[in-house]
PABATOR-141452 format. One record per residue (C-alpha): x, y, z; residue number from 1. Coordinates in Angstrom, 1 decimal, padded with zeros to 4 digits. Layout:
N
<site c1="X" c2="Y" c3="Z" n="NUM"/>
...
END
This chain:
220
<site c1="-050.0" c2="020.6" c3="096.1" n="1"/>
<site c1="-048.0" c2="019.9" c3="098.9" n="2"/>
<site c1="-044.6" c2="020.8" c3="100.6" n="3"/>
<site c1="-042.3" c2="018.9" c3="103.0" n="4"/>
<site c1="-040.9" c2="022.2" c3="103.9" n="5"/>
<site c1="-044.7" c2="023.2" c3="105.4" n="6"/>
<site c1="-045.5" c2="020.1" c3="106.9" n="7"/>
<site c1="-046.5" c2="018.0" c3="104.8" n="8"/>
<site c1="-044.8" c2="014.1" c3="104.0" n="9"/>
<site c1="-047.2" c2="013.5" c3="101.0" n="10"/>
<site c1="-046.0" c2="011.3" c3="098.0" n="11"/>
<site c1="-047.6" c2="012.2" c3="095.0" n="12"/>
<site c1="-048.6" c2="009.2" c3="092.2" n="13"/>
<site c1="-047.4" c2="008.6" c3="088.9" n="14"/>
<site c1="-049.2" c2="011.9" c3="086.8" n="15"/>
<site c1="-049.9" c2="009.6" c3="083.9" n="16"/>
<site c1="-051.5" c2="006.6" c3="086.2" n="17"/>
<site c1="-053.2" c2="009.2" c3="087.7" n="18"/>
<site c1="-053.5" c2="012.4" c3="085.6" n="19"/>
<site c1="-055.7" c2="015.5" c3="086.8" n="20"/>
<site c1="-059.0" c2="015.8" c3="085.6" n="21"/>
<site c1="-059.9" c2="019.0" c3="083.3" n="22"/>
<site c1="-060.6" c2="021.5" c3="084.5" n="23"/>
<site c1="-061.2" c2="023.6" c3="080.9" n="24"/>
<site c1="-064.6" c2="023.2" c3="080.4" n="25"/>
<site c1="-065.7" c2="024.6" c3="083.6" n="26"/>
<site c1="-063.2" c2="027.6" c3="084.3" n="27"/>
<site c1="-060.9" c2="028.2" c3="080.9" n="28"/>
<site c1="-063.8" c2="030.4" c3="078.7" n="29"/>
<site c1="-063.6" c2="032.6" c3="081.5" n="30"/>
<site c1="-060.5" c2="032.9" c3="082.1" n="31"/>
<site c1="-060.1" c2="033.6" c3="078.7" n="32"/>
<site c1="-063.0" c2="035.9" c3="078.8" n="33"/>
<site c1="-061.2" c2="038.4" c3="081.7" n="34"/>
<site c1="-058.0" c2="038.2" c3="080.4" n="35"/>
<site c1="-057.9" c2="039.5" c3="077.4" n="36"/>
<site c1="-059.9" c2="042.6" c3="078.8" n="37"/>
<site c1="-057.2" c2="043.0" c3="079.3" n="38"/>
<site c1="-055.1" c2="043.6" c3="076.9" n="39"/>
<site c1="-052.4" c2="044.1" c3="078.1" n="40"/>
<site c1="-051.6" c2="040.7" c3="079.0" n="41"/>
<site c1="-048.4" c2="038.9" c3="077.3" n="42"/>
<site c1="-047.4" c2="036.2" c3="079.8" n="43"/>
<site c1="-049.1" c2="033.5" c3="082.6" n="44"/>
<site c1="-047.8" c2="031.6" c3="084.5" n="45"/>
<site c1="-050.1" c2="028.5" c3="085.5" n="46"/>
<site c1="-049.3" c2="028.1" c3="089.2" n="47"/>
<site c1="-049.2" c2="023.9" c3="090.1" n="48"/>
<site c1="-049.9" c2="023.2" c3="086.3" n="49"/>
<site c1="-050.3" c2="020.1" c3="087.1" n="50"/>
<site c1="-049.4" c2="017.9" c3="083.5" n="51"/>
<site c1="-050.5" c2="020.9" c3="081.6" n="52"/>
<site c1="-053.7" c2="020.9" c3="080.0" n="53"/>
<site c1="-055.2" c2="024.2" c3="081.9" n="54"/>
<site c1="-051.5" c2="025.7" c3="080.4" n="55"/>
<site c1="-052.3" c2="024.6" c3="076.9" n="56"/>
<site c1="-055.7" c2="026.0" c3="076.9" n="57"/>
<site c1="-054.0" c2="029.3" c3="077.3" n="58"/>
<site c1="-051.8" c2="028.9" c3="074.8" n="59"/>
<site c1="-054.1" c2="028.2" c3="072.0" n="60"/>
<site c1="-055.2" c2="031.9" c3="072.4" n="61"/>
<site c1="-052.1" c2="033.7" c3="071.7" n="62"/>
<site c1="-050.4" c2="033.9" c3="075.5" n="63"/>
<site c1="-047.0" c2="032.5" c3="076.6" n="64"/>
<site c1="-047.6" c2="030.2" c3="079.3" n="65"/>
<site c1="-044.9" c2="029.3" c3="082.2" n="66"/>
<site c1="-046.0" c2="026.7" c3="084.3" n="67"/>
<site c1="-045.2" c2="025.1" c3="087.7" n="68"/>
<site c1="-045.8" c2="021.6" c3="089.9" n="69"/>
<site c1="-043.8" c2="019.3" c3="092.3" n="70"/>
<site c1="-045.5" c2="016.3" c3="090.3" n="71"/>
<site c1="-042.6" c2="015.4" c3="088.1" n="72"/>
<site c1="-044.4" c2="013.8" c3="086.0" n="73"/>
<site c1="-046.7" c2="015.9" c3="086.2" n="74"/>
<site c1="-044.7" c2="018.6" c3="084.5" n="75"/>
<site c1="-042.6" c2="016.6" c3="082.3" n="76"/>
<site c1="-046.6" c2="015.5" c3="080.6" n="77"/>
<site c1="-046.5" c2="019.0" c3="080.4" n="78"/>
<site c1="-043.8" c2="019.2" c3="078.3" n="79"/>
<site c1="-044.7" c2="016.9" c3="075.4" n="80"/>
<site c1="-047.6" c2="020.1" c3="075.2" n="81"/>
<site c1="-045.0" c2="022.2" c3="073.9" n="82"/>
<site c1="-047.3" c2="025.3" c3="074.9" n="83"/>
<site c1="-045.0" c2="026.9" c3="076.9" n="84"/>
<site c1="-041.7" c2="026.6" c3="079.6" n="85"/>
<site c1="-042.7" c2="024.2" c3="082.8" n="86"/>
<site c1="-040.8" c2="023.8" c3="085.9" n="87"/>
<site c1="-040.8" c2="021.5" c3="088.5" n="88"/>
<site c1="-040.8" c2="024.0" c3="091.8" n="89"/>
<site c1="-043.3" c2="024.8" c3="094.6" n="90"/>
<site c1="-046.0" c2="027.8" c3="094.7" n="91"/>
<site c1="-044.3" c2="028.0" c3="098.5" n="92"/>
<site c1="-041.0" c2="029.4" c3="096.6" n="93"/>
<site c1="-040.5" c2="032.2" c3="094.0" n="94"/>
<site c1="-042.5" c2="032.3" c3="091.5" n="95"/>
<site c1="-040.0" c2="033.9" c3="088.8" n="96"/>
<site c1="-036.8" c2="033.0" c3="089.6" n="97"/>
<site c1="-036.8" c2="029.4" c3="087.7" n="98"/>
<site c1="-037.2" c2="031.7" c3="084.8" n="99"/>
<site c1="-035.3" c2="034.3" c3="085.2" n="100"/>
<site c1="-038.0" c2="036.4" c3="085.5" n="101"/>
<site c1="-039.1" c2="039.6" c3="087.3" n="102"/>
<site c1="-042.4" c2="039.3" c3="087.0" n="103"/>
<site c1="-046.0" c2="037.7" c3="085.7" n="104"/>
<site c1="-048.8" c2="040.3" c3="083.6" n="105"/>
<site c1="-051.5" c2="037.3" c3="085.4" n="106"/>
<site c1="-051.6" c2="034.4" c3="087.6" n="107"/>
<site c1="-054.1" c2="031.9" c3="087.4" n="108"/>
<site c1="-054.4" c2="028.6" c3="089.9" n="109"/>
<site c1="-057.2" c2="026.6" c3="089.1" n="110"/>
<site c1="-058.2" c2="024.1" c3="092.1" n="111"/>
<site c1="-055.0" c2="024.6" c3="093.6" n="112"/>
<site c1="-055.7" c2="026.7" c3="097.0" n="113"/>
<site c1="-057.7" c2="023.7" c3="099.0" n="114"/>
<site c1="-054.6" c2="021.4" c3="098.8" n="115"/>
<site c1="-053.0" c2="024.3" c3="100.1" n="116"/>
<site c1="-051.5" c2="024.4" c3="104.5" n="117"/>
<site c1="-050.4" c2="027.8" c3="104.0" n="118"/>
<site c1="-051.8" c2="030.0" c3="101.5" n="119"/>
<site c1="-051.4" c2="032.9" c3="102.7" n="120"/>
<site c1="-047.4" c2="031.8" c3="101.7" n="121"/>
<site c1="-048.9" c2="031.5" c3="098.6" n="122"/>
<site c1="-050.4" c2="034.5" c3="097.9" n="123"/>
<site c1="-047.9" c2="036.9" c3="099.4" n="124"/>
<site c1="-044.9" c2="034.7" c3="096.6" n="125"/>
<site c1="-048.3" c2="035.3" c3="093.9" n="126"/>
<site c1="-048.2" c2="038.8" c3="094.6" n="127"/>
<site c1="-044.4" c2="039.3" c3="094.5" n="128"/>
<site c1="-043.9" c2="038.0" c3="091.1" n="129"/>
<site c1="-047.2" c2="039.8" c3="089.3" n="130"/>
<site c1="-046.5" c2="043.6" c3="087.7" n="131"/>
<site c1="-049.3" c2="046.0" c3="089.3" n="132"/>
<site c1="-051.8" c2="045.9" c3="088.1" n="133"/>
<site c1="-051.7" c2="042.3" c3="087.2" n="134"/>
<site c1="-054.6" c2="039.7" c3="087.0" n="135"/>
<site c1="-054.6" c2="036.7" c3="089.6" n="136"/>
<site c1="-057.1" c2="034.1" c3="088.8" n="137"/>
<site c1="-058.0" c2="031.6" c3="091.5" n="138"/>
<site c1="-060.5" c2="028.8" c3="091.1" n="139"/>
<site c1="-062.0" c2="026.2" c3="093.3" n="140"/>
<site c1="-064.6" c2="024.4" c3="094.8" n="141"/>
<site c1="-068.0" c2="026.8" c3="095.5" n="142"/>
<site c1="-069.1" c2="026.1" c3="099.1" n="143"/>
<site c1="-072.2" c2="028.4" c3="100.5" n="144"/>
<site c1="-074.8" c2="028.1" c3="102.8" n="145"/>
<site c1="-077.3" c2="026.4" c3="100.1" n="146"/>
<site c1="-074.9" c2="024.1" c3="099.4" n="147"/>
<site c1="-074.3" c2="023.2" c3="102.3" n="148"/>
<site c1="-077.7" c2="022.5" c3="103.9" n="149"/>
<site c1="-078.7" c2="020.3" c3="100.4" n="150"/>
<site c1="-075.4" c2="018.1" c3="101.3" n="151"/>
<site c1="-076.9" c2="017.5" c3="104.4" n="152"/>
<site c1="-080.0" c2="017.1" c3="104.0" n="153"/>
<site c1="-080.0" c2="014.3" c3="101.3" n="154"/>
<site c1="-076.4" c2="013.2" c3="102.9" n="155"/>
<site c1="-074.3" c2="013.7" c3="101.2" n="156"/>
<site c1="-071.7" c2="015.3" c3="103.3" n="157"/>
<site c1="-068.9" c2="012.8" c3="103.9" n="158"/>
<site c1="-069.1" c2="012.3" c3="100.3" n="159"/>
<site c1="-068.5" c2="015.7" c3="099.4" n="160"/>
<site c1="-066.2" c2="016.5" c3="102.0" n="161"/>
<site c1="-064.0" c2="013.2" c3="102.6" n="162"/>
<site c1="-061.5" c2="012.6" c3="104.8" n="163"/>
<site c1="-060.6" c2="009.6" c3="102.7" n="164"/>
<site c1="-058.8" c2="011.0" c3="099.0" n="165"/>
<site c1="-055.2" c2="011.0" c3="099.8" n="166"/>
<site c1="-053.7" c2="014.2" c3="099.0" n="167"/>
<site c1="-057.1" c2="015.8" c3="098.8" n="168"/>
<site c1="-058.5" c2="018.9" c3="100.3" n="169"/>
<site c1="-057.6" c2="020.5" c3="103.1" n="170"/>
<site c1="-058.7" c2="023.8" c3="103.4" n="171"/>
<site c1="-062.6" c2="025.0" c3="101.7" n="172"/>
<site c1="-063.5" c2="028.6" c3="101.3" n="173"/>
<site c1="-066.1" c2="030.6" c3="100.1" n="174"/>
<site c1="-066.6" c2="033.9" c3="098.4" n="175"/>
<site c1="-066.2" c2="035.8" c3="102.4" n="176"/>
<site c1="-062.5" c2="033.7" c3="102.8" n="177"/>
<site c1="-061.1" c2="033.4" c3="100.0" n="178"/>
<site c1="-061.4" c2="037.5" c3="099.2" n="179"/>
<site c1="-060.5" c2="038.3" c3="103.2" n="180"/>
<site c1="-057.3" c2="036.1" c3="102.0" n="181"/>
<site c1="-056.7" c2="038.2" c3="099.2" n="182"/>
<site c1="-057.7" c2="041.7" c3="100.3" n="183"/>
<site c1="-055.4" c2="041.6" c3="103.3" n="184"/>
<site c1="-052.2" c2="041.4" c3="100.7" n="185"/>
<site c1="-053.2" c2="044.6" c3="098.9" n="186"/>
<site c1="-055.5" c2="042.9" c3="096.2" n="187"/>
<site c1="-058.1" c2="044.2" c3="095.1" n="188"/>
<site c1="-062.0" c2="041.4" c3="094.2" n="189"/>
<site c1="-062.2" c2="042.4" c3="090.9" n="190"/>
<site c1="-065.2" c2="039.3" c3="090.1" n="191"/>
<site c1="-067.0" c2="036.7" c3="091.0" n="192"/>
<site c1="-068.6" c2="033.7" c3="089.2" n="193"/>
<site c1="-070.1" c2="030.2" c3="090.6" n="194"/>
<site c1="-069.1" c2="027.5" c3="087.6" n="195"/>
<site c1="-070.8" c2="024.0" c3="087.4" n="196"/>
<site c1="-071.5" c2="021.3" c3="085.4" n="197"/>
<site c1="-074.3" c2="020.3" c3="084.2" n="198"/>
<site c1="-077.5" c2="021.9" c3="085.4" n="199"/>
<site c1="-075.4" c2="023.2" c3="088.2" n="200"/>
<site c1="-074.1" c2="025.4" c3="085.6" n="201"/>
<site c1="-077.6" c2="027.4" c3="085.9" n="202"/>
<site c1="-078.5" c2="026.8" c3="089.8" n="203"/>
<site c1="-076.8" c2="029.6" c3="091.5" n="204"/>
<site c1="-075.1" c2="028.5" c3="095.2" n="205"/>
<site c1="-075.5" c2="025.3" c3="094.2" n="206"/>
<site c1="-072.4" c2="025.5" c3="091.7" n="207"/>
<site c1="-069.6" c2="023.1" c3="091.5" n="208"/>
<site c1="-067.2" c2="026.1" c3="091.7" n="209"/>
<site c1="-066.0" c2="029.2" c3="092.3" n="210"/>
<site c1="-064.6" c2="031.6" c3="089.7" n="211"/>
<site c1="-062.5" c2="035.0" c3="091.3" n="212"/>
<site c1="-060.4" c2="037.8" c3="089.9" n="213"/>
<site c1="-058.4" c2="039.7" c3="091.8" n="214"/>
<site c1="-055.8" c2="042.3" c3="090.8" n="215"/>
<site c1="-052.6" c2="043.1" c3="092.3" n="216"/>
<site c1="-052.1" c2="046.6" c3="093.8" n="217"/>
<site c1="-049.3" c2="049.1" c3="092.8" n="218"/>
<site c1="-045.6" c2="048.5" c3="094.8" n="219"/>
<site c1="-044.5" c2="051.2" c3="096.5" n="220"/>
END
């Protein structure tokens, strides 16, 4: 995710030529678990939804899904899935205006926040768009002491933190810093889980990603 208004001149590639990797295998089951624990959730925003793969997974379990992304070709691809409403828009702008909605019951941001120059603005927009007590689910690559040490010892740091990925990760979050970002905006941290693929799914602190759930505050 990038936005010319916030200091980026990154031009998106054609989604059909370079589709996003699917994050459903690593995160969808956990997302459905926490959404299911809140039985009053009906509508969900998939922020920076890409081609709609994750949104389709949510929709298949009965949720009405809205999605937005700045990549026009990705939104066109998402619209062909017929699993919700998708528009071209920035996560830095109002998240409800494009849909003529007052609020969402839940927002998911899957592998998004590590791409943002201004994550505080996005979190503020999410707070505005969520109903009181609404759920905000964020996933992002996991970074922690043991994983960083393992990367350094095996000489894989450059590969993991490559600066050569155009449009790639620009911020690297820990559980602590992501919690600080959300709690300073009034969110309550509800849950943290490490996520992985292959052996990393069962190896604590070497996870591929982290899955965090926050609850929006009451308005006042």
